[in-house]
matplotlib code that plots the C-alpha trace (Angstrom):
import matplotlib.pyplot as plt

x = [-21.4, -22.7, -24.1, -23.0, -24.8, -22.2, -23.1, -20.8, -20.6, -22.6, -19.5, -17.6, -21.2, -21.2, -17.8, -18.2, -21.3, -19.0, -17.0, -19.5, -18.9, -15.4, -16.3, -14.8, -11.8, -11.4, -12.3, -9.2, -7.2, -7.7, -7.9, -4.1, -2.6, -4.4, -2.7, 0.7, 1.3, 1.9, 4.7, 7.6, 9.3, 8.1, 7.3, 9.1, 9.9, 6.7, 6.6, 10.1, 8.3, 5.4, 7.4, 8.8, 6.0, 5.1, 8.0, 9.5, 11.6, 15.7, 15.8, 13.0, 15.3, 18.0, 15.5, 13.9, 14.6, 13.3, 10.2, 10.7, 8.7, 11.3, 14.5, 13.2, 13.8, 17.0, 18.5, 17.0, 18.1, 21.1, 21.5, 21.1, 23.6, 26.4, 25.8, 25.2, 21.7, 19.2, 16.7, 16.2, 13.6, 14.6, 18.5, 15.9, 14.5, 17.9, 18.8, 15.9, 16.7, 19.9, 18.4, 16.2, 18.9, 21.4, 18.1, 17.7, 21.5, 22.2, 18.5, 20.0, 23.7, 21.0, 19.4, 23.1, 24.1, 20.9, 21.0, 24.3, 25.6, 28.2, 28.5, 31.8, 33.8, 35.0, 38.4]
y = [14.4, 16.7, 15.1, 16.1, 15.5, 15.2, 14.4, 12.0, 10.7, 7.1, 5.0, 6.7, 6.1, 2.5, 3.1, 4.3, 2.3, -0.2, 0.1, 3.2, 2.1, 3.7, 6.8, 9.0, 7.4, 7.6, 11.3, 12.0, 10.0, 12.3, 15.1, 13.8, 13.7, 16.3, 18.6, 16.4, 17.6, 21.0, 20.1, 19.4, 18.5, 14.6, 14.2, 11.6, 10.6, 9.9, 7.0, 5.4, 4.8, 3.4, 1.7, 0.0, -0.7, -3.2, -5.4, -5.5, -8.6, -7.9, -7.4, -5.5, -3.2, -2.9, -1.8, 1.0, 4.3, 7.2, 8.9, 12.1, 15.1, 14.2, 13.1, 16.9, 18.3, 17.1, 18.4, 21.5, 21.5, 20.8, 22.9, 25.9, 23.9, 24.1, 27.6, 28.7, 29.6, 28.1, 29.2, 27.7, 25.7, 24.3, 23.8, 20.9, 20.1, 19.2, 17.5, 15.1, 13.7, 13.5, 11.0, 10.0, 8.1, 6.8, 5.1, 3.7, 3.1, 1.1, -1.5, -1.6, -2.5, -5.0, -6.7, -6.5, -9.3, -11.1, -11.6, -12.6, -9.8, -7.7, -3.6, -2.7, -1.9, 2.0, 1.1]
z = [15.7, 12.7, 10.3, 5.8, 2.5, -0.2, -4.2, -6.0, -8.9, -8.6, -9.4, -6.6, -3.9, -5.0, -3.5, -0.6, 1.0, 1.2, 3.1, 5.4, 8.1, 8.1, 6.2, 8.8, 8.7, 4.9, 5.3, 7.7, 5.4, 2.7, 4.1, 5.3, 1.7, 0.6, 3.5, 3.0, -0.5, -0.2, 1.5, -0.7, 1.8, 1.5, -1.5, -2.8, 0.7, 0.6, -2.2, -1.0, 2.7, 1.0, -1.3, 1.4, 3.1, 0.7, 1.6, -1.5, -3.1, -3.2, -7.2, -6.6, -3.8, -6.5, -9.0, -7.2, -9.4, -7.9, -9.9, -11.8, -10.2, -6.9, -9.3, -11.0, -7.5, -6.3, -9.1, -8.6, -4.8, -5.7, -8.1, -5.2, -3.3, -5.4, -5.9, -2.3, -3.6, -1.3, 1.4, 5.0, 3.7, 1.1, 3.3, 5.4, 2.2, 0.7, 4.0, 4.6, 1.1, 1.3, 4.0, 1.6, -0.5, 2.1, 3.8, -0.1, 0.0, 2.8, 1.2, -1.9, -0.8, 1.6, -1.3, -3.4, 0.2, -0.1, -3.6, -3.4, -5.3, -2.4, -3.2, -4.5, -2.0, -2.6, -0.8]

ax = plt.figure().add_subplot(projection="3d")
ax.plot(x, y, z, "-o")
ax.set_aspect("equal")
plt.show()
């Protein structure tokens, strides 16, 4: 095992002291988060998954809307998809967002039923 020395603001140092027995875990999680930032296909998905992990109420599920950043990215991909100019990596990202939208729609339909407001039929 290696030892390292860090210079951090006093406030952060105090917060770290409260969790010093888990410092290695905290650093590992932080590094994973930093690595994930560069993977745009997981942006938005992480937001939605974190939202659902918080066990929202049916009304909170119905009120769920994408962040401006996610909405902007989906619009970009939609435009490129319509013009058939998606690169392979973007195509994969687009498919991820379509699946994510499907999951959110299912959750909203179930939430509506729980609140006694079943979704309108498309028939």
